[in-house]
C-alpha angles and dihedrals in degrees: 000000000000118000121171142117096281090053089050092050098045099035093221131131099239130031093242118121127195106238110235113245124184112258091350110073098061134148101295094046093046091051092049092054093047092047088054092057098264129102115266123199136186119229108229092194112111095012125116119226092262092046092051091050091050094049093049090048090048091052092048090051090054101044140024091201124099120280131179140211124228116214123190102217096212092062113104091231095051094113092046091051090051092053091050091051092049093049090049093055099252110162101188127055125185118197133196143167100041148030113313089208087080092066108018098089091059092042092054093043088057092050095245129143121235135204116189127205119232138167102198142042093248091054091049093052092049092048092050090049089054090058105255116166095222144355131235107208112207117203128208090253093064123110129244118011113009135171126277091246116088093220118139126216091252090065102027101054099056091044092054093043088056093046107044136042099214119090120270130223118200116225122186134041097034122119106131144025093282091060094047094048090046091051091051091047087056090053104265119140096203144009133227117212125192111153093046089057092048087067094060131105091240096055108106097226126107117276090244090063089055091047090054088058092050090050094048122116131199091277099040096106133065136187117237132185088031097172097039118035104339114217129184113217139170110259117259141131091286088070091057087056097045104036109104134165085232101076092193091058090045090052092048090054093049100038106026126123091280095046092113090068090059094063118101115265104163142008091268088063095058097105099034104043132073113257114195117206138143128245088256087074085090089068098049114093105159139052108228140179113259090235087065100040099070099039090049089047093052092044088054091049091055093050094045093046091052091049093049091047089054093047096047098032094098097046 
């Protein structure tokens, strides 16, 4: 049985968080993760006020376990999304893409907990100074939007553990028991998984998107807009269109006001839409039900922990 600070903050059974993904991690998916013992969260990015309310209501109708809402701070409707979450009874907020100081006063006034996403030691120290309850450390290997620093989880996690007092969650490069155990060995108290949950039956993306993840190899992703808003995507013809020596122009094309229309909706879009995924896609070979992902993960953790204990027991 897991017992640590992240479990205490989130109120879940296992320290496994559903990574928020724009227009993908909605109410049903968040509820499925929470029902499996993890911590599901709804991505507020790309949702109108009414859509966010509906997704939170849907999740609450499907689970009585805790769920969270992720709010990208740079979005113009960040404060509105926070008020909707508070009104709906959400107790945990995760924030990203901005300074948590902009929202933390209201979050604390409402009695909520907050985990903030960072990609460097400096960002972690600033977030801790603001009063966050925990930090989600995103490595360079993660999918979707990542930090401007090319620091991997292997290096980032132990540095943050040595620098801050709040608990750390590792995000990026985790899809099985080996990744979770490695993250804990580095000092993390939880993991956030996105790409692994993309390849599930419950994820509301076309089957072809999931098949692209299964077909991925170790070099099937690339980071674009590196000096603007870095984003890791699966390689396809869309990248030939968007990649530009001017990172600002590349970022505008990927993240502009019409960026939602560039996300994959059907099989015919596979070569002309952006397809976020982490490097760990190369490890994922099977589409599973969410109800099986976390139990299998934890069973693997138990077996691996026993093996490591036996191997290192005499040291």
